[in-house]
N, CA, C and O of each residue as an XYZ file, in Angstrom:
948
protein
N      14.966     16.130     26.303
C      15.708     15.432     25.514
C      14.478     15.590     24.342
O      13.373     15.061     24.460
N      14.879     16.383     23.250
C      13.854     15.620     22.216
C      13.828     13.864     21.259
O      14.781     13.190     20.867
N      12.712     13.669     21.183
C      12.713     12.670     20.409
C      11.248     12.809     19.166
O      10.052     12.947     19.425
N      11.956     12.704     17.786
C      11.434     12.852     16.465
C      10.640     11.630     15.865
O      11.205     10.537     15.812
N       9.206     11.797     15.363
C       9.197     10.145     14.617
C       8.451     10.938     13.777
O       7.550     11.710     14.103
N       9.067     10.601     12.181
C       8.331     10.644     10.989
C       7.359      9.725     10.650
O       7.618      8.542     10.872
N       6.066     10.079     10.052
C       5.656      8.709      9.783
C       4.393      9.375      8.922
O       4.327     10.596      8.782
N       3.571      8.634      8.455
C       2.753      8.441      7.402
C       1.410      8.277      8.201
O       1.328      7.559      9.198
N       0.400      8.977      7.701
C      -0.960      8.537      8.085
C      -1.372      7.265      8.192
O      -1.654      6.652      9.221
N      -1.399      6.813      6.807
C      -2.130      5.500      6.752
C      -0.499      4.176      7.030
O      -0.363      3.041      6.575
N      -0.078      4.541      7.431
C       1.484      3.743      7.478
C       1.141      2.579      8.901
O       1.776      2.825      9.926
N       0.236      1.451      8.931
C       0.062      0.731      9.836
C       1.299      0.383     11.042
O       1.042      0.015     12.188
N       2.542      0.575     10.538
C       3.441      0.271     11.054
C       3.813      1.493     11.715
O       4.529      1.329     12.703
N       3.476      2.798     11.390
C       3.526      4.403     11.987
C       2.929      4.540     13.219
O       3.379      5.012     14.263
N       1.411      3.870     12.850
C       0.436      3.933     14.200
C       1.140      2.982     15.329
O       1.257      3.354     16.496
N       1.634      1.608     14.816
C       1.931      0.936     15.936
C       3.279      1.622     16.718
O       3.451      1.657     17.936
N       4.267      2.204     15.571
C       5.706      2.706     16.507
C       5.178      3.669     17.171
O       5.824      3.556     18.213
N       4.494      4.519     17.338
C       3.802      6.033     17.900
C       3.380      5.365     19.291
O       3.733      5.774     20.397
N       2.641      4.368     19.059
C       2.181      3.692     20.398
C       3.303      3.401     21.245
O       3.345      3.599     22.460
N       4.479      2.776     20.310
C       5.557      1.669     21.238
C       6.400      2.819     21.669
O       6.703      2.701     22.856
N       6.845      3.810     21.151
C       7.354      4.732     21.855
C       6.493      5.690     23.109
O       7.006      6.387     23.985
N       5.389      5.504     22.905
C       4.523      6.232     24.190
C       5.190      5.228     25.077
O       5.848      5.615     26.042
N       5.033      3.771     24.758
C       5.111      3.160     25.757
C       6.683      3.103     26.267
O       6.749      2.588     27.384
N       7.828      3.459     25.789
C       9.272      3.303     25.891
C       9.052      4.663     26.845
O       9.138      4.566     28.069
N       8.771      5.892     26.209
C       8.994      7.175     27.279
C       8.140      6.987     28.794
O       8.397      7.638     29.807
N       7.179      6.041     28.684
C       6.277      5.990     29.632
C       7.316      5.141     30.882
O       7.449      5.562     32.031
N       7.858      4.108     30.434
C       8.969      3.367     31.375
C      10.317      3.863     31.646
O      10.995      3.542     32.622
N      10.726      4.823     30.533
C      12.096      5.803     30.700
C      12.012      6.548     31.911
O      11.090      7.265     32.299
N      13.007      6.303     32.408
C      13.102      6.787     33.833
C      13.311      8.707     33.901
O      13.158      9.475     34.852
N      13.592      8.894     32.891
C      13.537     10.634     32.542
C      12.746     10.700     31.570
O      13.260     11.155     30.547
N      11.477     10.361     31.491
C      10.526     10.176     30.785
C       9.749     11.656     30.418
O       9.236     12.071     29.378
N       9.919     12.268     31.828
C       9.051     13.606     31.773
C       9.574     14.668     31.510
O       8.997     15.747     31.374
N      11.170     14.358     31.381
C      12.526     15.113     30.297
C      12.268     15.036     28.702
O      12.935     15.691     27.901
N      11.313     14.236     28.366
C      11.338     13.856     27.308
C      10.269     14.458     26.394
O       9.100     14.358     26.765
N      10.583     15.154     25.084
C       9.550     15.767     24.364
C       9.516     15.061     23.212
O      10.521     14.907     22.518
N       8.533     14.651     22.963
C       8.011     13.641     21.180
C       7.334     14.519     20.424
O       6.171     14.910     20.524
N       8.515     14.897     19.351
C       7.665     15.619     18.025
C       7.422     14.567     16.989
O       8.238     13.671     16.774
N       6.033     14.716     16.207
C       5.750     13.935     14.933
C       5.951     14.582     13.902
O       5.368     15.651     13.723
N       6.689     14.150     13.140
C       6.862     14.969     11.574
C       6.489     14.358     10.408
O       6.363     13.145     10.578
N       6.242     14.751      9.193
C       5.320     14.033      8.123
C       6.589     13.524      7.179
O       7.616     14.055      6.755
N       6.000     12.269      7.080
C       6.902     11.441      6.193
C       5.801     10.980      5.041
O       5.395      9.843      5.279
N       5.101     11.682      3.624
C       4.017     11.156      3.274
C       4.711     10.268      2.081
O       5.782     10.307      1.475
N       3.380      9.338      2.064
C       3.938      8.001      1.003
C       2.835      8.127      0.098
O       2.929      7.628     -1.023
N       1.431      8.953      0.582
C       0.617      8.606     -0.570
C       0.068      9.627     -1.272
O      -1.127      9.841     -1.476
N       1.457     10.534     -1.797
C       1.193     11.446     -2.909
C       0.494     10.777     -4.135
O      -0.304     11.288     -4.922
N       0.964      9.575     -4.102
C       0.769      8.951     -5.726
C      -0.338      8.477     -5.781
O      -0.605      7.688     -6.687
N      -1.219      8.809     -4.888
C      -2.540      8.468     -5.159
C      -3.410      9.662     -5.574
O      -3.106     10.734     -5.050
N      -4.375      9.652     -6.372
C      -5.175     10.708     -6.731
C      -6.302     11.122     -5.938
O      -7.206     10.414     -5.493
N      -6.090     12.641     -5.795
C      -6.689     13.141     -4.641
C      -8.497     12.672     -5.408
O      -8.990     12.329     -6.483
N      -8.996     13.030     -3.670
C     -10.528     12.554     -4.083
C     -10.920     11.346     -4.437
O     -12.079     10.972     -4.612
N      -9.859     10.685     -4.550
C     -10.292      8.970     -4.735
C     -10.324      8.019     -3.753
O      -9.268      8.500     -3.341
N     -10.509      7.226     -3.074
C     -10.367      6.628     -2.288
C     -10.445      4.806     -2.758
O     -11.301      4.345     -3.512
N      -9.220      3.915     -2.028
C      -9.118      2.856     -2.144
C      -9.164      1.868     -1.256
O      -8.525      2.110     -0.232
N      -9.635      0.961     -1.290
C      -9.713      0.094     -0.617
C      -8.161     -0.559      0.009
O      -7.238     -0.538     -0.806
N      -7.861     -1.117      1.379
C      -6.807     -1.554      1.513
C      -6.153     -2.416      0.588
O      -5.075     -2.395     -0.006
N      -7.451     -3.426      0.667
C      -7.031     -4.938     -0.443
C      -6.720     -4.549     -1.765
O      -5.836     -5.239     -2.271
N      -7.205     -3.607     -2.511
C      -7.073     -3.198     -3.789
C      -5.711     -2.407     -3.921
O      -4.987     -2.666     -4.882
N      -5.190     -1.095     -2.649
C      -4.118     -0.578     -2.848
C      -2.885     -1.928     -3.021
O      -2.166     -2.002     -4.018
N      -2.832     -2.730     -2.094
C      -2.168     -3.860     -2.163
C      -1.369     -4.373     -3.078
O      -0.156     -4.419     -3.283
N      -2.714     -4.893     -3.774
C      -2.684     -5.572     -5.193
C      -2.158     -4.702     -6.281
O      -1.475     -5.251     -7.145
N      -2.352     -3.587     -6.350
C      -2.024     -2.370     -7.561
C      -0.349     -2.103     -7.222
O       0.614     -2.266     -7.971
N      -0.391     -1.671     -5.919
C       1.142     -1.264     -5.648
C       2.254     -2.225     -5.388
O       3.421     -1.884     -5.584
N       1.931     -3.434     -4.946
C       2.629     -4.659     -4.428
C       2.407     -5.934     -4.842
O       3.208     -6.801     -4.493
N       1.354     -6.249     -5.607
C       0.761     -7.241     -6.544
C       0.634     -8.216     -5.268
O       0.810     -9.425     -5.416
N       0.327     -7.672     -4.032
C      -0.275     -8.763     -2.854
C      -1.758     -8.513     -3.033
O      -2.414     -7.481     -3.179
N      -2.063     -9.773     -2.975
C      -3.689    -10.348     -3.035
C      -4.052    -11.584     -2.207
O      -3.331    -12.573     -2.071
N      -5.098    -11.424     -1.746
C      -6.093    -12.759     -1.174
C      -5.191    -13.198      0.158
O      -5.102    -12.421      1.109
N      -4.592    -14.371      0.160
C      -4.358    -14.833      1.376
C      -3.094    -14.330      1.848
O      -2.718    -14.286      3.019
N      -2.467    -13.950      0.803
C      -1.069    -12.990      1.307
C      -1.241    -11.808      1.903
O      -0.499    -11.415      2.804
N      -2.356    -11.065      1.391
C      -2.569     -9.577      1.955
C      -3.266     -9.740      3.123
O      -3.108     -8.818      3.924
N      -3.985    -10.628      3.463
C      -5.024    -11.580      4.876
C      -3.909    -11.357      5.868
O      -3.832    -10.609      6.842
N      -3.028    -12.267      5.313
C      -2.016    -12.895      6.718
C      -1.292    -11.558      6.742
O      -1.307    -11.140      7.900
N      -0.631    -10.680      5.880
C       0.158     -9.813      6.396
C      -0.251     -8.582      7.143
O       0.509     -7.935      7.863
N      -1.491     -8.311      6.920
C      -2.069     -7.001      7.628
C      -2.854     -7.417      8.904
O      -2.865     -6.675      9.885
N      -3.557     -8.690      8.886
C      -4.035     -9.615     10.151
C      -2.962     -9.370     11.087
O      -3.151     -8.770     12.145
N      -1.624     -9.905     10.652
C      -0.249     -9.870     11.759
C       0.198     -8.370     12.361
O       0.940     -8.298     13.341
N      -0.199     -7.459     11.842
C       0.118     -6.262     12.041
C      -1.126     -5.840     13.512
O      -0.885     -5.462     14.658
N      -2.410     -6.113     12.821
C      -3.349     -6.112     13.809
C      -3.032     -6.976     15.037
O      -3.427     -6.627     16.150
N      -2.439     -7.917     14.880
C      -2.427     -9.030     16.399
C      -1.250     -8.406     17.075
O      -1.160     -8.519     18.298
N      -0.031     -7.539     16.171
C       0.868     -7.537     17.143
C       0.548     -5.921     17.612
O       1.339     -5.471     18.441
N      -0.328     -5.196     17.242
C      -1.001     -4.001     17.821
C      -1.671     -4.465     19.046
O      -1.259     -4.006     20.111
N      -2.749     -5.398     19.054
C      -3.137     -5.752     20.310
C      -2.471     -6.444     21.260
O      -2.941     -6.496     22.397
N      -1.163     -7.139     20.910
C      -0.486     -7.484     21.946
C       0.040     -6.368     22.357
O       0.384     -6.418     23.538
N       0.264     -5.218     21.742
C       0.819     -4.125     22.900
C      -0.336     -3.566     23.606
O      -0.048     -2.770     24.500
N      -1.106     -3.712     23.484
C      -2.590     -3.117     24.031
C      -2.953     -2.165     23.378
O      -3.293     -1.213     24.080
N      -3.069     -1.929     21.723
C      -3.698     -1.010     20.698
C      -5.080     -1.729     20.132
O      -5.036     -2.500     19.174
N      -5.935     -1.501     20.611
C      -7.242     -2.453     19.942
C      -8.165     -1.454     20.186
O      -8.016     -0.617     21.076
N      -9.385     -1.515     19.222
C      -9.245     -2.069     18.105
C      -7.883     -1.168     17.309
O      -7.416     -0.110     17.732
N      -7.530     -1.743     16.351
C      -6.344     -1.730     15.084
C      -6.678     -2.230     13.608
O      -6.093     -3.173     13.075
N      -7.734     -1.451     12.989
C      -8.067     -1.884     11.479
C      -7.363     -1.255     10.799
O      -7.379     -0.060     10.503
N      -6.406     -2.442     10.401
C      -5.654     -2.174      8.714
C      -6.516     -2.783      7.425
O      -6.825     -2.034      6.498
N      -6.810     -3.907      7.427
C      -7.308     -4.531      5.841
C      -8.404     -4.008      5.512
O      -8.566     -3.691      4.334
N      -9.500     -3.774      6.539
C     -10.292     -3.556      6.264
C     -10.507     -1.946      6.626
O     -11.225     -1.496      7.520
N      -9.714     -1.230      5.715
C      -9.834     -0.032      5.772
C      -9.694      0.938      4.502
O      -9.835      0.266      3.481
N      -9.473      2.237      4.232
C      -9.258      2.567      2.774
C      -8.294      3.376      2.693
O      -8.126      3.947      3.771
N      -7.337      3.796      1.636
C      -6.380      4.697      1.394
C      -6.725      5.539      0.355
O      -7.637      5.329     -0.444
N      -5.827      6.699      0.377
C      -5.736      7.817     -0.561
C      -4.461      8.806     -0.284
O      -3.476      8.705      0.447
N      -4.906      9.772     -1.162
C      -3.943     10.768     -1.088
C      -3.743     11.389      0.531
O      -4.654     11.360      1.358
N      -2.763     11.789      0.724
C      -2.606     12.040      2.409
C      -1.799     13.301      2.516
O      -1.500     13.784      3.608
N      -1.358     13.967      1.055
C      -1.200     15.335      1.401
C      -1.762     16.381      2.262
O      -1.178     17.089      3.081
N      -3.191     16.348      1.882
C      -4.032     17.136      2.902
C      -4.132     17.029      4.226
O      -4.274     18.080      4.851
N      -4.091     15.936      4.862
C      -3.768     15.387      5.921
C      -2.463     15.608      6.490
O      -2.386     15.756      7.709
N      -1.424     15.650      5.774
C      -0.024     16.198      6.563
C      -0.421     17.889      6.926
O      -0.216     18.603      7.907
N      -0.990     18.067      5.793
C      -1.017     19.926      6.487
C      -1.912     20.145      7.158
O      -1.888     21.241      7.719
N      -2.729     19.520      7.336
C      -3.644     19.201      8.827
C      -2.943     19.274      9.920
O      -3.133     20.156     10.757
N      -2.122     18.421     10.025
C      -1.036     18.037     10.801
C       0.019     19.257     11.549
O       0.232     19.527     12.732
N       0.431     19.705     10.542
C       1.332     20.921     10.227
C       0.487     21.994     11.199
O       0.823     22.447     12.293
N      -0.674     22.231     10.451
C      -1.606     23.156     11.163
C      -1.548     23.127     12.408
O      -1.074     23.901     13.239
N      -2.218     21.894     12.488
C      -2.425     21.689     13.970
C      -1.287     21.746     15.269
O      -1.468     21.879     16.479
N       0.151     21.561     14.335
C       1.227     21.488     15.099
C       1.143     23.154     15.527
O       1.185     23.590     16.677
N       0.994     24.052     14.106
C       1.528     25.385     14.573
C       0.512     26.015     15.696
O       0.845     26.979     16.385
N      -0.400     25.553     15.776
C      -1.000     25.576     16.481
C      -1.204     25.341     17.916
O      -2.168     25.789     18.538
N      -0.037     24.450     18.544
C       0.369     23.981     19.819
C      -0.512     22.860     19.591
O      -1.450     23.088     20.355
N      -0.787     21.630     18.898
C      -1.433     20.653     19.201
C      -0.503     19.552     18.605
O      -1.255     18.592     18.436
N       0.692     19.219     18.221
C       1.208     18.452     17.188
C       1.066     16.850     18.063
O       0.718     15.909     17.350
N       1.304     16.576     19.439
C       1.149     15.459     19.586
C      -0.333     14.963     19.826
O      -0.532     13.754     19.713
N      -1.279     15.708     20.115
C      -2.756     15.441     20.218
C      -3.274     15.440     18.852
O      -4.275     14.751     18.655
N      -2.778     16.080     17.888
C      -3.303     15.905     16.162
C      -2.895     14.544     15.697
O      -3.668     13.863     15.022
N      -1.798     14.160     16.010
C      -1.511     13.072     15.441
C      -1.854     11.577     16.294
O      -1.765     10.440     15.830
N      -2.189     11.903     17.416
C      -2.915     10.555     18.126
C      -4.379     11.111     17.834
O      -5.158     10.183     18.055
N      -4.889     11.956     17.532
C      -6.205     12.042     17.258
C      -6.445     11.282     15.669
O      -7.384     10.516     15.448
N      -5.550     11.610     14.789
C      -5.658     10.948     13.257
C      -5.473      9.479     13.338
O      -6.355      8.754     12.877
N      -4.233      8.887     13.972
C      -3.800      7.560     13.931
C      -5.805      7.126     14.362
O      -6.626      6.715     13.542
N      -6.033      7.385     15.727
C      -7.090      6.975     16.199
C      -8.401      6.581     15.517
O      -9.060      5.546     15.621
N      -8.651      7.962     14.612
C      -9.738      7.858     13.915
C      -9.502      6.947     12.853
O     -10.419      6.163     12.609
N      -8.409      6.877     12.129
C      -8.105      5.763     11.041
C      -7.820      4.623     11.252
O      -8.183      3.723     10.494
N      -7.183      4.437     12.216
C      -6.695      2.796     12.572
C      -7.871      2.314     13.554
O      -8.367      1.204     13.359
N      -8.441      3.330     14.872
C      -9.045      2.964     15.644
C     -10.521      2.477     15.325
O     -11.127      1.528     15.822
N     -11.013      3.555     14.178
C     -12.339      3.665     13.617
C     -12.764      3.409     12.458
O     -13.913      3.286     12.035
N     -11.439      3.307     11.794
C     -11.439      2.782     10.286
C     -12.205      4.095      9.479
O     -12.865      3.899      8.458
N     -12.045      5.317     10.018
C     -12.801      6.258      9.415
C     -11.974      7.180      8.427
O     -10.807      7.333      8.788
N     -12.323      7.809      7.291
C     -11.572      8.409      6.168
C     -10.886      9.784      6.853
O     -11.493     10.565      7.586
N      -9.619      9.885      6.484
C      -9.172     11.281      7.159
C      -8.265     11.952      5.879
O      -7.061     12.076      6.107
N      -8.664     12.301      4.827
C      -8.527     12.767      3.585
C      -8.755     14.034      2.974
O      -8.017     14.906      2.516
N     -10.011     13.887      3.097
C     -10.846     15.294      2.429
C     -11.047     16.436      3.775
O     -10.969     16.215      4.983
N     -11.238     17.294      3.283
C     -11.452     18.680      3.997
C     -12.378     18.547      4.969
O     -12.261     18.971      6.118
N     -13.595     17.771      4.374
C     -14.610     17.718      5.701
C     -14.174     16.776      6.879
O     -14.513     16.917      8.055
N     -13.266     15.670      6.304
C     -12.871     14.936      7.531
C     -11.641     15.364      8.373
O     -11.257     14.635      9.287
N     -10.969     16.614      8.065
C      -9.882     17.079      8.791
C     -10.626     18.070      9.405
O     -10.304     18.272     10.576
N     -11.817     18.969      8.820
C     -12.375     19.817      9.935
C     -13.073     19.164     10.942
O     -13.582     19.883     11.802
N     -13.217     17.904     11.031
C     -13.859     17.045     11.903
C     -13.101     16.556     13.220
O     -13.524     16.410     14.366
N     -11.850     16.355     12.674
C     -10.684     16.293     13.177
C     -10.306     17.568     14.073
O      -9.963     17.443     15.249
N     -10.392     18.743     13.455
C     -10.291     20.022     13.897
C     -11.052     20.487     15.340
O     -10.548     21.034     16.322
N     -12.652     20.004     15.069
C     -13.319     20.463     16.126
C     -13.165     19.085     17.112
O     -13.972     18.979     18.036
N     -12.437     18.339     16.979
C     -12.639     17.397     17.978
C     -11.189     17.766     18.997
O     -11.035     17.375     20.154
N     -10.277     18.572     18.241
C      -9.066     18.962     19.086
C      -9.193     20.598     19.567
O      -8.242     21.242     20.009
N     -10.895     21.245     19.339
C     -10.925     22.437     19.871
C     -10.501     23.399     18.980
O     -11.078     24.471     19.163
N      -9.447     23.402     17.797
C      -8.988     24.029     17.015
C     -10.337     24.979     16.375
O     -11.519     24.654     16.482
N      -9.916     25.980     15.825
C     -10.770     27.303     15.438
C     -10.951     26.635     13.697
O     -10.118     26.560     12.794
N     -12.291     26.260     13.744
C     -12.484     25.617     12.190
C     -12.349     26.732     11.182
O     -11.784     26.366     10.152
N     -12.705     27.945     11.208
C     -12.451     28.810     10.339
C     -10.848     29.124      9.632
O     -10.535     29.403      8.474
N     -10.001     28.937     10.902
C      -8.750     29.178     10.738
C      -8.074     27.711      9.959
O      -7.263     27.656      9.035
N      -8.680     26.700     10.644
C      -8.153     25.154     10.051
C      -8.435     25.250      8.337
O      -7.628     25.053      7.428
N      -9.771     25.596      8.267
C     -10.205     25.664      6.478
C      -9.476     26.797      5.521
O      -9.296     26.638      4.314
N      -9.152     27.776      6.145
C      -8.444     28.955      5.533
C      -6.857     27.950      5.008
O      -6.326     27.905      3.898
N      -6.550     27.411      6.012
C      -4.945     26.955      6.143
C      -5.033     25.756      5.098
O      -4.287     25.698      4.120
N      -5.898     24.910      5.354
C      -5.973     23.619      4.214
C      -6.629     24.242      2.546
O      -6.113     23.935      1.472
N      -7.523     24.907      2.660
C      -7.724     25.772      1.433
C      -6.461     26.035      0.708
O      -5.835     25.327     -0.081
N      -6.202     27.418      1.238
C      -4.894     27.913      0.824
C      -3.411     27.062      0.881
O      -2.297     27.565      0.733
N      -3.725     25.626      1.140
C      -2.376     25.238      0.975
C      -1.370     25.626      1.763
O      -0.316     25.200      1.291
N      -1.186     26.292      2.834
C      -0.278     26.962      3.655
C       0.797     25.951      4.164
O       1.971     26.303      4.280
N       0.451     24.910      4.413
C       1.687     24.124      5.008
C       2.194     23.247      4.003
O       2.833     22.285      4.428
N       2.032     23.378      2.546
C       2.496     22.141      1.810
C       3.770     22.384      1.860
O       4.358     21.304      1.912
N       4.663     23.466      1.874
C       5.892     23.634      1.560
C       6.348     22.958      2.712
O       7.174     22.054      2.593
N       5.929     23.273      3.752
C       6.813     22.691      5.420
C       6.656     21.140      5.551
O       7.561     20.502      6.088
N       5.667     20.586      5.132
C       5.268     19.083      4.638
C       6.312     18.379      4.008
O       6.753     17.295      4.389
N       6.695     19.024      3.032
C       7.833     18.889      1.607
C       9.049     18.324      2.738
O       9.522     17.188      2.760
N       9.506     19.856      3.960
C      10.622     19.991      4.049
C      10.888     18.959      5.662
O      11.763     18.859      6.522
N       9.923     18.525      5.450
C       9.981     17.531      6.799
C      10.379     16.164      6.082
O      11.173     15.324      6.503
N       9.699     16.140      4.992
C      10.205     14.632      4.407
C      11.633     14.792      3.964
O      12.386     13.847      4.197
N      12.124     15.882      3.342
C      13.585     16.414      2.972
C      14.095     16.079      4.398
O      14.983     15.226      4.397
N      13.896     16.342      5.069
C      14.805     16.297      6.717
C      15.215     14.876      6.854
O      16.327     14.374      7.021
N      13.715     14.221      6.710
C      14.140     12.491      7.095
C      14.927     11.989      6.183
O      15.757     11.146      6.523
N      14.825     12.397      4.871
C      15.604     11.724      4.220
C      17.479     12.172      4.049
O      18.419     11.483      3.654
N      17.429     13.509      4.508
C      19.017     13.791      4.802
C      19.440     13.269      6.058
O      20.610     13.360      6.427
N      18.553     12.731      6.727
C      19.389     12.004      8.098
C      19.170     10.519      7.844
O      19.163      9.772      8.822
N      19.002     10.047      6.690
C      19.105      8.590      6.290
C      17.590      8.023      6.579
O      17.547      7.090      7.381
N      16.729      8.330      6.197
C      15.449      7.590      6.166
C      15.032      7.033      4.885
O      15.049      7.702      3.852
N      14.667      5.840      4.938
C      14.017      5.696      3.200
C      12.521      5.240      3.448
O      11.895      4.673      2.553
N      11.997      5.489      4.618
C      10.529      5.192      4.329
C      10.317      5.347      6.046
O      11.200      5.691      6.831
N       9.063      5.035      6.352
C       8.533      5.038      7.770
C       8.242      4.111      8.441
O       8.437      3.097      7.770
N       7.874      3.869      9.418
C       8.278      5.176     10.524
C       9.725      5.334     10.654
O      10.458      4.534     10.073
N      10.207      6.278     11.351
C      11.845      6.717     11.480
C      11.864      7.954     12.592
O      11.524      9.137     12.589
N      12.410      7.090     13.479
C      12.678      8.153     14.876
C      14.166      8.727     15.220
O      15.102      7.975     15.496
N      14.236      9.654     15.189
C      15.465     10.315     15.845
C      15.488     10.955     17.255
O      14.892     12.026     17.370
N      16.086     10.446     18.312
C      16.555     10.839     19.565
C      17.783     11.794     19.751
O      18.963     11.607     19.452
N      17.209     12.800     20.291
C      18.527     13.991     20.483
C      18.904     14.120     19.101
O      20.126     14.241     19.187
N      18.620     14.166     17.923
C      19.341     14.938     16.731
C      20.595     14.214     16.329
O      21.489     14.611     15.583
N      20.459     12.815     17.116
C      21.800     12.084     16.743
C      21.611     10.710     16.220
O      21.950     10.324     15.101
N      21.008      9.980     17.191
C      20.751      8.840     16.960
C      19.098      8.236     16.481
O      18.036      8.477     17.055
N      19.358      7.272     15.073
C      18.129      7.117     14.363
C      17.867      5.669     13.998
O      18.628      4.987     13.311
N      16.822      5.299     14.474
C      16.530      4.074     14.034
C      15.083      3.778     13.145
O      13.970      3.987     13.628
N      15.300      3.284     11.841
C      14.085      2.618     10.937
C      12.767      1.973     11.357
O      12.923      1.621     12.526
N      11.794      1.723     11.025
C      11.008      0.838     11.291
C      10.137      0.643     12.685
O      10.576      1.171     13.707
N       9.062     -0.016     12.726
C       8.335     -0.321     14.123
C       9.094     -1.257     14.825
O       9.011     -2.484     14.777
N      10.126     -0.288     15.728
C      10.857     -1.300     16.434
C      10.048     -1.433     18.172
O       9.346     -0.518     18.602
N      10.245     -2.366     18.755
C       9.712     -2.615     19.594
C       9.649     -1.540     21.055
O      10.562     -0.715     21.009
N       9.140     -1.462     21.774
C       9.177     -0.302     23.058
C      10.404     -0.908     24.006
O      10.771     -0.232     24.967
N      11.133     -2.391     23.683
C      12.614     -2.519     24.396
C      13.441     -1.649     23.805
O      13.895     -0.643     24.351
N      13.658     -2.002     22.691
C      14.645     -1.313     21.775
C      14.717      0.120     21.631
O      15.745      0.743     21.368
N      13.264      0.741     21.869
C      12.877      2.367     21.576
C      13.430      2.604     23.157
O      13.598      3.806     23.366
N      13.674      1.960     24.037
C      13.759      1.990     25.451
C      15.514      2.338     25.685
O      16.040      3.179     26.414
N      16.208      1.212     24.648
C      17.024      1.271     24.824
C      17.957      2.532     24.511
O      18.895      3.000     25.157
N      17.303      2.976     23.136
C      17.756      4.183     22.475
C      17.747      5.543     23.346
O      18.675      6.349     23.421
N      16.315      5.630     24.078
C      16.290      6.733     24.973
C      17.304      6.627     25.867
O      17.709      7.773     26.060
N      17.940      5.837     26.528
C      19.012      5.631     27.201
C      20.193      6.065     26.841
O      20.952      6.591     27.655
N      20.438      5.929     25.804
C      21.517      5.405     25.225
C      21.813      7.225     24.382
O      22.859      7.701     23.940
N      20.749      7.677     24.431
C      20.530      9.170     23.898
C      21.003      9.715     25.135
O      22.098     10.268     25.245
N      19.950      9.519     26.326
C      19.903     10.196     27.210
C      21.466     10.576     28.254
O      21.701     11.675     28.755
N      22.287      9.425     28.356
C      23.323      9.210     29.013
C      24.822      9.523     28.219
O      25.934      9.620     28.738
N      24.508      9.624     27.025
C      25.629     10.323     26.207
C      25.738     12.232     26.395
O      26.707     12.985     26.493
N      24.031     12.507     26.376
C      24.342     14.165     26.937
C      24.259     14.206     28.272
O      24.283     15.278     28.875
N      24.165     13.164     28.811
C      24.307     13.758     30.462
C      25.538     12.969     30.729
O      25.186     12.066     31.487
N      26.890     12.859     30.465
C      27.762     12.159     31.306
C      27.690     12.308     32.923
O      27.085     13.215     33.494
N      28.326     11.386     33.489
C      28.427     11.431     34.769
C      30.357     12.006     34.974
O      31.167     11.178     34.557
N      30.827     13.062     35.456
C      31.950     13.413     35.588
C      32.107     13.512     36.775
O      31.256     14.121     37.425
N      33.320     12.905     37.460
C      34.057     12.812     38.762
C      34.634     14.378     39.001
O      35.177     15.090     38.157
N      34.422     14.614     40.051
C      34.633     15.844     40.783
C      35.673     15.425     41.411
O      35.559     14.252     41.767
N      36.941     16.075     41.774
C      37.765     15.693     42.804
C      37.218     16.192     44.300
O      36.360     17.056     44.482
N      37.738     15.637     45.051
C      37.031     15.926     46.675
C      38.005     15.535     47.545
O      37.684     15.332     48.716
N      39.235     15.380     47.162
C      39.990     14.824     48.282
C      39.831     13.628     48.850
O      38.944     12.888     48.426
N      40.660     13.233     49.906
C      39.856     11.869     50.490
C      39.057     11.767     51.184
O      38.989     12.600     52.088
N      38.108     10.748     51.107
C      37.129     10.569     51.807
C      36.879      9.132     51.590
O      37.003      8.567     50.503
N      36.380      8.367     53.124
C      35.987      7.090     53.527
C      35.757      6.610     52.479
O      35.164      7.377     51.720
N      35.999      5.530     52.047
C      35.222      4.600     50.952
C      35.468      2.944     50.682
O      36.547      2.374     50.519
N      34.262      2.430     50.688
C      34.387      0.836     50.283
C      34.571      0.257     48.943
O      33.931      0.546     47.931
N      35.492     -0.567     49.058
C      35.841     -1.255     47.583
C      35.748     -2.815     47.784
O      35.154     -3.159     48.806
N      36.328     -3.992     46.827
C      36.146     -5.162     46.626
C      36.642     -5.681     48.358
O      36.089     -6.443     49.151
N      37.762     -4.972     48.442
C      38.496     -5.526     50.027
C      37.957     -4.968     51.048
O      38.738     -5.037     51.997
N      37.068     -4.486     51.295
C      36.344     -3.916     52.337
C      36.467     -2.032     52.513
O      36.897     -1.202     51.713
N      35.959     -1.885     53.738
C      36.108     -0.224     53.684
C      37.676      0.227     54.257
O      38.172     -0.258     55.274
N      38.221      1.066     53.546
C      39.033      1.952     54.224
C      39.080      3.216     54.749
O      38.564      4.094     54.058
N      39.518      3.500     55.694
C      39.453      4.630     56.307
C      40.733      5.892     55.580
O      41.718      5.246     55.225
N      40.875      7.035     55.372
C      42.087      7.419     54.595
C      42.668      7.663     55.707
O      42.128      7.776     56.808
N      44.448      7.803     55.293
C      44.619      8.265     56.484
C      45.691      9.822     56.100
O      45.962     10.275     54.988
N      45.966     10.163     56.999
C      46.263     11.788     57.107
C      47.785     11.794     57.670
O      48.263     11.157     58.609
N      48.298     12.588     56.918
C      49.621     13.273     57.055
C      50.058     13.813     58.524
O      51.139     14.382     58.676
């Protein structure tokens, strides 16, 4: 069964949702048969390329949230991540910028067979170590970490080879009903928005699995059976 998660690199709820999905799959009875695929839902295209902003500045500029309100909102996400075993998870004391190139790097890594590893690595670098993941140099460092060919990665990114694919990912999510990220779809049929807890995601997996694998009774003639009134032995004519 395929489970797809659309995410933005710098979205703190996306990193947390990815972690919670991992937890749900680990608890799922058929987890070994689940393929998790990460897809792009860029939200940072409005930032100018080559410039970084503090999260504090971005919250104030984009949403009018500052001071104690920004502190409370972001520290809450960090606390939720810690409660789920995801620590350190740095949100407020971080930077944001244009994420288009980062998504193209993730598409390249996915094409090279490293979808899951690349998304885990970029979330770990950004939220775990508060490292920038926006410039070519940042992404080449991640390429080395994943064991990708550095020159091939450089060519893919400087040539903007995966720009169209990233846009297609976002359009697919919107067509499925996504208005933001994260957005998770199980088995191509069941979609849930937002950073749901792992219990909710586990229920999603079970629902999708049960519908795809219904139990079909097979007639087998009369055979001994136990019911509410006891055990009966079939009569023979």
